[in-house]
C-alpha positions in Angstrom: 20.6 220.7 -3.2 19.8 224.0 -5.1 23.1 225.4 -4.2 24.8 222.2 -5.7 22.7 222.3 -8.6 24.0 225.7 -9.4 27.7 224.6 -8.9 27.1 222.2 -11.4 25.4 224.2 -14.2 28.1 227.0 -13.5 31.0 224.4 -14.0 29.4 223.3 -17.0 28.9 226.9 -18.5 32.5 227.5 -17.7 33.7 224.1 -19.6 31.4 225.0 -22.4 33.1 228.6 -22.7 36.5 227.2 -22.6 35.9 224.7 -25.5 34.5 227.6 -27.7 37.3 229.9 -26.9 39.9 231.1 -29.2 42.1 228.5 -30.6 44.2 230.8 -32.2 43.6 230.0 -35.9 42.6 232.4 -38.4 38.9 232.8 -39.4 37.6 231.7 -42.6 36.9 234.0 -44.9 33.8 233.5 -47.2 34.7 232.3 -50.9 32.7 234.5 -53.2 32.2 232.8 -56.6 31.1 235.2 -59.6 29.2 233.3 -62.2 30.7 233.3 -65.6 29.7 236.4 -67.7 29.4 235.4 -71.6 29.0 238.2 -74.0 25.3 238.0 -75.5 25.0 237.2 -79.2 23.2 240.0 -81.2 19.8 240.4 -81.1 19.6 238.4 -77.8 18.9 234.9 -79.9 20.3 231.9 -78.6 23.6 230.5 -79.6 22.6 227.8 -82.2 24.0 224.1 -81.6 26.8 223.1 -84.1 26.2 220.1 -86.0 27.5 217.0 -85.0 30.8 216.0 -86.2 31.7 219.9 -86.9 33.3 220.7 -83.6 37.2 221.6 -83.6 40.0 221.4 -80.8 42.3 224.3 -80.8 45.8 223.7 -79.0 47.3 226.3 -76.4 50.6 225.9 -75.2 51.0 226.8 -71.4 54.6 228.0 -70.7 57.5 228.5 -71.1 58.1 232.3 -70.4 54.7 232.2 -68.3 52.7 232.6 -71.4 49.5 231.0 -72.6 50.2 230.8 -76.8 47.4 229.9 -79.2 49.0 227.5 -81.7 47.3 229.3 -84.6 47.4 233.1 -83.6 50.7 232.8 -81.6 48.8 235.1 -79.3 47.2 234.8 -75.7 43.9 235.2 -77.4 42.2 232.4 -78.9 39.3 232.5 -81.1 37.0 229.5 -81.9 33.3 228.9 -82.7 30.5 227.7 -80.0 30.9 224.1 -79.6 34.8 223.8 -80.3 37.2 222.6 -77.5 40.4 224.4 -76.2 43.1 222.2 -75.1 45.8 223.4 -73.1 49.0 221.6 -73.4 51.3 222.2 -70.6 55.0 222.2 -71.9 56.9 223.8 -69.1 58.5 221.9 -66.2 57.1 224.8 -63.9 53.8 224.3 -62.5 50.9 226.4 -64.2 47.1 226.3 -64.3 44.4 227.4 -66.6 41.6 228.9 -64.5 38.6 230.8 -65.9 37.7 234.3 -64.5 39.4 237.5 -64.6 42.7 237.7 -62.7 42.6 236.9 -59.9 39.1 235.6 -59.2 38.0 232.2 -60.8 34.7 232.2 -62.2 34.3 228.6 -61.8 33.8 227.6 -65.5 36.9 225.5 -65.6 40.0 225.0 -63.7 42.9 222.6 -64.7 44.3 222.4 -61.4 48.3 222.9 -61.0 50.2 220.9 -63.6 53.6 220.8 -64.9 52.9 218.2 -67.7 50.0 216.7 -69.9 47.1 218.3 -70.9 43.4 219.8 -69.7 40.6 220.7 -72.4 37.4 222.4 -72.2 34.6 222.7 -74.4 32.7 226.1 -74.9 29.1 225.6 -75.7 27.9 229.3 -75.9 29.4 232.2 -77.6 31.1 234.9 -75.7 34.6 236.0 -74.4 36.0 233.9 -71.5 39.1 235.4 -69.9 41.4 233.1 -67.7 44.8 233.4 -65.9 47.2 231.1 -64.2 46.6 230.8 -60.2 50.3 230.3 -59.8 51.5 233.4 -61.8 48.5 235.8 -61.5 48.2 238.8 -63.6 51.7 238.3 -65.6 50.0 235.2 -67.0 46.6 235.9 -68.7 44.7 234.5 -71.6 41.2 235.1 -73.5 39.0 232.5 -75.2 36.6 234.4 -77.9 33.9 231.9 -78.9 31.8 232.8 -81.9 28.4 231.7 -82.8 
């Protein structure tokens, strides 16, 4: 009786070990998300909330030539006020993204997902400097949103 119980336990352990064996898949790497860093306002004072109706929307064209181009500055830097919105218009047939963070680590503040048309918007409530990039094109396609109080 004891011997048959030992055989059953041994067989069960062998089956368990086989089920937990290598399935030839790559191990999952942890995803490290760095919280977005905003440049503090002078004096450490909180950024005032803009009065209702005073917010503006700034347009940034995404593509062609794998660039982000602000409609007013005609550069990859967009300067706005706290409470304003940036609208990225995807004007290229090639897929792009607008993803917050330093290339090539997303900060999690925004991510448009891959688009080749349409638009994506994000409202900036606090003052600071917010870098972003295209996850498709990496370091060759980056931009910055500067938000003033």
